[in-house]
N, C-alpha and C positions, 0 to 999 in steps of 0.2 A: 493465550496460545490455544486453550481448549476451544474458545469461541471461534477462533480462526479455523481450526480443523473441522468444527461442526459446520461452519459456513461452506468450507471447501467440499465436505462430504455431501451436504445438501445440494450445492451447485453441481457437483459431479453426478449425483444420483438423478439429476434431471436428464441426463443423457441415457438413452435406452441401452447402449452398448455396455455402460458401467453396470446397469441393473442386471443385464444378462450375465456378465462376468461374475458379479457378486452371487447371483443365484446359482450359477454353475459351481463356483467355489464352495458355496454352502452345501450343495447337494453332494459334491465329492467328499467333503469333510464328513457329512453324515453317513455316507456309504462306507467310507474307510472306518469310521468309528463302529458302525454296525458289524462290519466284517471282522474287525479286531475283537469285538465283544464275543462274536460267535466262535472265533478261533480259540479264544481263551477258554470258553465253555467246553469246546470240543477237546482241547488238550487236557483239561481237568478231568472230564469224564473218561477219557482214554486211560488216564493213570489208574482209575478205579477199575474200569472194564478189563484192563490187561493185568490186573492183580498187583500193581506196584504199590498202591495205597489202600488203607482200610479206614474204618469209621473214626479212628483216632485223629486222622487228618481233618475230618469234618468238625470234630470237637475243637481243634485248634482254630479252624476258621471261624467258629462261633465266638471265640474270644477276641477276634479282630474287630476293630471299630474305627470310627473317624479319627479318634485321638491317636490311635496307633494302627494306621492302615497297612503297615508292613510287618505286623506281628508274626504271621506265619513264616514269612521269609526269614525274619531274624532268628526264629527258633530253629528253622532248618539249617541256617548258616552255623549256628552254635553246634548243632548235631554234627555237621561235617567237620567243623574244627576239632571237636572232641573225638570223632571217629578216626581221624588221621592219627591221632595219638594212640588210640587203641589198636589200630591196624599195625602200626609200627611196633608196639609192644608185643603183639602176637608174632610178628615176623622175627623179632629178636629171640623170643622164647622158642620158636621152632628151629632156630639156628643152633641152639645149645643141645648137647647130648649129655646125659640121658634126658629124654623128653619129659617135661613136667606137665603131664596131662591135667593135673589138678589146677595148676596155675593157668594153663590154656583155657580150661573150662571157666574159671573165674573171670578172666578177661573177656571171653566171649559172652559170658552172662551180662557183663556191663554193656557190651556192644549191643546185645539183643535188647536190653532194657532201653537203651537210647533209641534204637531203631523203632521199638514199639511206641515210644513216646511221641514220635512224629507220624506214626501210622505207616512205616516202611514195611509193608506186608511181606514182600519177597525177600528182603534182606533178613527180616526176622526169621522167616522159614529156613533160610540157609544157615543162620546162626544156630538154630535148634539142631539141625542136622550135624553141624560141626561138633556141638556138645555131645551128641550121641556117639560120635566116633571117639571123642575124648574119654567117655565113660568106659568104653571097651578097650582103650589103649591102642587104637588103630591109627598109626602115624600116617600111612598112605592115604587113608580116608580123610584124615584131618587136612592133609596137604591139598587134596583134590577139592574138598569142600571149602577150604579157605580161598581158593581161587574163585569158586562160585560166589562166595560172600563178597569178595572184592569186585567181581564183575557186576553183580546186582547193585552194589553200592554205587559204582561208577555210572551205571545205566540210569539209575534213579536220579543221581545228581545232575546228569545232562538234561534229563527230561524236566526236572523241577526248575533248573536254571532257565530253560526255554520258556516254560510256563510263566515263571515270575517276570521275565522280560515282557511278554505279551500283556500280562496282568498289569504291569506298571504303566504301559502305554495306555491301556484302557482307563486305568485309575486317573492318570494325568488328563486324559481327554474329558473325563467326567467332571473333574475339577474346573476345567477351562470353560465348560458350558455355562 
């Protein structure tokens, strides 16, 4: 069967139109690959330029290799799984009166640590501000800042999901070469 397809390809390649189509297809593939590679680099750089990520994310990327090409994405997914639990815990604590600012501070401390471990710079900053409101017992400040924490958390999640989708396409294209 392999021999037959080789003969068929050789026979078809003697036709100029087949060569033109093949060259056109190859050029389109290379152009798309190059475009996707540039888009992934642009998206990644934008995450740093806009202050969403810090150098900790770079350190995670340094741990990624051919054996585990999705390491960073897996760590980020674990972060989001854990952070959903922490956000829910904060919501439940905020619903109860009297407000337990010490408990809120401890939960947010965990959330800030998790955010820091993936380099979530903006999320970490908002967590710190939330903790400041906890220290002075400012419930309204905690509520406002918690909304900011959730907003930054969701924004980073969307941006990272988009980045990882493009990164996956580039990675698969590299493997196919």
